[in-house]
C-alpha positions in Angstrom: -26.8 -0.4 15.5 -25.3 -0.7 12.0 -22.4 -1.3 10.6 -22.3 1.7 9.2 -22.3 3.7 12.7 -19.0 1.7 13.4 -16.9 2.6 10.1 -18.2 6.4 10.3 -16.5 7.1 13.4 -13.4 6.4 11.7 -13.9 7.0 7.8 -14.9 9.7 5.8 -15.8 10.0 2.2 -13.8 12.6 -0.2 -15.2 12.0 -3.2 -17.6 15.3 -3.7 -14.4 17.5 -2.1 -11.9 17.2 -5.0 -11.8 20.2 -7.8 -10.4 19.5 -11.0 -8.4 20.5 -14.6 -8.1 19.2 -17.4 -5.4 21.2 -18.2 -1.5 19.6 -17.5 1.4 21.6 -16.0 4.4 20.8 -13.8 3.7 19.3 -10.7 4.8 21.8 -8.1 3.1 24.2 -10.1 -0.3 22.0 -10.1 0.4 21.0 -6.7 -0.1 24.4 -5.4 -3.7 24.7 -3.4 -3.8 28.5 -4.4 -4.0 27.3 -7.9 -6.3 25.1 -7.2 -9.0 28.2 -6.8 -9.2 27.9 -10.0 -9.9 24.5 -10.9 -13.5 23.4 -11.2 -15.7 21.5 -8.4 -15.9 17.7 -9.4 -18.8 16.3 -10.7 -20.1 12.5 -9.7 -22.0 9.8 -12.4 -24.3 7.9 -11.7 -21.7 5.6 -10.6 -20.5 8.3 -8.1 -17.2 8.4 -10.1 -15.2 11.3 -10.6 -14.8 10.4 -14.5 -13.1 12.1 -17.6 -12.8 11.1 -21.4 -10.8 8.8 -23.5 -8.0 9.0 -25.1 -4.8 9.3 -22.6 -6.5 12.6 -21.6 -4.7 14.2 -18.7 -6.9 15.1 -15.2 -5.8 16.6 -12.1 -7.5 16.8 -9.3 -7.0 18.4 -5.4 -8.0 19.1 -2.1 -6.8 20.0 1.4 -7.9 17.8 3.9 -8.2 19.6 7.8 -7.1 16.6 9.7 -10.3 16.0 12.1 -10.6 16.2 16.2 -13.2 13.7 16.0 -15.4 11.6 13.4 -19.0 10.4 14.7 -17.7 11.8 18.2 -15.3 9.5 18.3 -11.7 11.4 19.0 -8.7 10.2 16.8 -5.7 12.3 18.1 -3.2 10.9 17.8 -3.7 8.2 15.0 -2.1 7.3 11.7 -4.5 8.8 9.2 -4.3 7.1 5.4 -6.6 8.2 2.3 -7.7 5.2 0.1 -8.3 5.2 -3.5 -9.0 3.2 -6.5 -8.5 4.6 -9.7 -9.1 3.6 -13.5 -6.6 5.1 -15.1 -3.5 4.4 -17.5 -0.8 6.6 -14.5 -1.8 7.7 -11.5 0.7 9.9 -9.3 0.2 10.8 -6.3 1.2 13.8 -4.3 1.3 14.7 -0.2 1.7 18.5 0.3 3.8 18.5 -3.1 5.5 15.2 -2.6 5.3 12.1 -5.0 4.4 9.8 -3.0 2.5 6.6 -5.0 2.3 6.1 -9.1 -0.1 3.4 -10.5 -1.7 2.1 -13.9 -4.4 0.1 -15.4 -3.1 -2.7 -13.8 -2.0 -1.4 -10.2 -5.3 0.6 -9.2 -5.5 1.3 -5.8 -3.4 2.7 -3.1 -3.9 3.6 0.9 -1.7 6.9 1.0 -0.4 7.6 4.7 -1.1 11.8 5.5 0.1 11.4 8.7 1.7 9.2 11.1 0.4 10.6 14.3 -2.9 13.3 13.9 -2.8 16.5 15.3 -6.5 17.9 14.9 -6.8 21.3 12.8 -3.6 20.5 10.5 -3.8 20.9 6.6 -2.2 18.0 4.5 -2.8 19.1 0.8 -3.4 16.2 -1.7 -3.2 16.3 -5.5 -3.4 13.7 -8.2 -2.3 13.5 -11.7 -4.5 10.7 -13.8 -4.5 9.8 -17.5 -7.3 8.4 -18.9 -6.8 4.7 -21.1 -6.2 5.5 -24.6 -9.6 2.6 -25.2 -11.4 3.9 -22.5 -12.6 6.9 -19.8 -10.6 7.8 -17.0 -12.5 7.2 -13.8 -11.2 7.8 -10.2 -13.5 5.8 -8.1 -13.1 6.1 -4.4 -11.8 8.2 -2.6 -11.8 7.6 1.3 -10.1 8.8 4.7 -9.0 6.3 7.0 -7.8 6.4 10.8 -6.4 3.8 12.7 -5.3 4.2 15.6 -1.2 3.6 16.4 -1.5 1.5 19.8 -2.2 -2.1 19.2 -3.7 -1.9 22.9 -6.3 0.7 21.1 -9.8 -1.1 19.0 -10.2 0.3 15.7 -14.2 0.7 14.9 -14.2 0.4 11.6 -11.9 -2.9 12.2 -14.7 -4.1 14.2 -17.4 -3.3 11.9 -15.2 -5.6 9.5 -14.5 -8.0 11.2 -18.6 -8.1 12.5 -19.5 -8.2 8.7 -17.1 -11.5 8.2 -18.6 -12.9 11.3 -22.0 -12.4 10.2 -21.8 -13.5 6.7 -20.3 -17.1 8.1 -22.8 -17.3 10.8 -25.5 -17.2 8.8 -24.2 -19.4 6.2 -22.8 -21.9 8.4 -24.5 -21.5 11.9 -27.3 -19.7 11.7 -28.5 -21.0 15.5 -25.4 -18.9 16.1 -27.1 -15.1 14.6 -28.6 -14.2 18.6 -25.1 -14.9 20.1 -23.3 -11.9 17.6 -26.5 -9.6 17.9 -26.3 -9.7 21.6 -22.7 -9.0 21.0 -23.0 -5.7 18.9 -25.6 -4.9 21.6 -23.2 -4.5 24.4 -21.6 -0.9 22.6 -22.5 1.7 24.5 -22.3 4.4 21.7 -23.2 7.3 24.1 -19.6 7.2 25.6 -18.9 7.5 21.9 -17.3 11.1 22.9 -14.9 8.9 25.8 -12.6 7.1 23.5 -11.3 5.0 26.8 -15.1 3.9 28.1 -16.1 3.2 24.5 -13.0 1.3 23.7 -14.0 -0.9 26.9 -17.2 -1.5 25.1 -15.4 -3.1 22.1 -13.4 -5.1 24.5 -16.9 -6.6 25.7 -17.7 -7.5 22.8 -15.0 -9.3 21.7 -15.1 -11.2 24.9 -18.9 -12.3 24.4 -18.2 -13.4 20.9 -14.9 -15.4 22.2 -17.5 -18.3 22.4 -17.3 -18.4 18.6 -13.3 -18.5 18.4 -12.9 -22.3 18.7 -14.7 -22.8 15.6 -14.1 -20.2 13.6 -10.1 -21.1 14.3 -10.9 -24.3 12.1 -10.9 -22.0 8.5 -8.4 -21.0 7.3 -8.3 -18.4 5.1 -4.7 -17.5 2.9 -3.9 -14.4 0.7 -1.7 -13.9 -1.9 -1.4 -10.3 -3.8 -1.2 -10.2 -7.0 -1.2 -7.6 -10.5 -2.5 -8.5 -13.7 -0.5 -7.6 -16.7 -1.7 -8.2 -20.4 1.4 -7.5 -22.1 1.5 -5.1 -25.0 -3.4 -5.8 -25.2 -3.9 -2.1 -26.2 -0.5 -0.5 -26.0 3.3 -0.5 -27.3 5.5 -3.1 -25.7 7.5 -0.1 -24.6 4.6 0.5 -22.4 4.5 -2.7 -21.0 7.8 -3.3 -19.5 7.1 0.2 -17.8 3.6 -1.2 -16.1 5.7 -3.5 -15.1 8.1 -1.7 -13.5 6.0 0.7 -12.3 3.8 -3.1 -11.0 6.8 -4.3 -9.0 8.2 -1.7 -7.7 4.6 -0.6 -5.8 4.8 -4.6 -4.3 8.4 -4.2 -3.2 7.3 -0.8 -1.5 4.4 -2.6 0.0 6.5 -5.7 1.3 8.7 -3.1 3.1 6.0 -2.2 5.6 4.6 -5.8 5.6 7.1 -8.5 5.6 4.2 -11.2 5.6 3.5 -10.1 1.9 3.3 -13.1 -0.7 3.4 -11.5 -4.2 2.3 -13.2 -7.4 1.9 -11.0 -10.9 -0.1 -12.9 -13.7 0.5 -12.9 -17.1 -2.4 -13.8 -19.2 -2.6 -16.0 -22.6 1.0 -14.9 -22.8 4.5 -16.2 -22.6 7.1 -13.4 -21.9 10.5 -14.5 -23.3 13.8 -12.6 -22.4 
């Protein structure tokens, strides 16, 4: 079974489902779903991006997401639901149910916006995004993907299993190819016919983990440490005043993330310049 099968049970692409407007307006007006009925359905370019012209042009996007009962027959009631976004924009503002929840810019280009802490099937959630294209380049919404994650730590997230297997297969293929059969055998234990029964399906995921514990000692000898960072060009293709604004938004975003993730370490990167204050 391909890894995409695991992903499709907890993730859903939303890129083609936006409607858009190149006319600006107040957030209260542009976040109204009734207004979106007059907007244009998006068209993706050859890279599956939603693109619009350079020159600090404004693009509004809107869509209503009905919280799903299941994806690929895997039940999702009670899950945490996030919308994963990546943009290329001088400024990005994200609104959920009319409330401003996220800011970004050219060097704060992604977000995982919480839509609900406990999914109730059929509940509508409205998403609006205001994007401003760079002065020197066309803008783009690169990705918009719905991600559902179990609330309980006792439940196993199939999407996380897919990520773990992808990393494991890469490692084993490179350093222990003789163990590829172990990984293959573990994957074969997944009972996809039980997908509608969350408890039985998750039991087969636990069985997969049990088989893979034989690789645990070897894997634990390796350690990866990640540091969050931001790349801040100082007064590159914009005035110094906008540099301060971009820096403020970037640090505010990092501080907000650290409220949710105490272990997060953050390192800004200022290329080729020394900032004197």
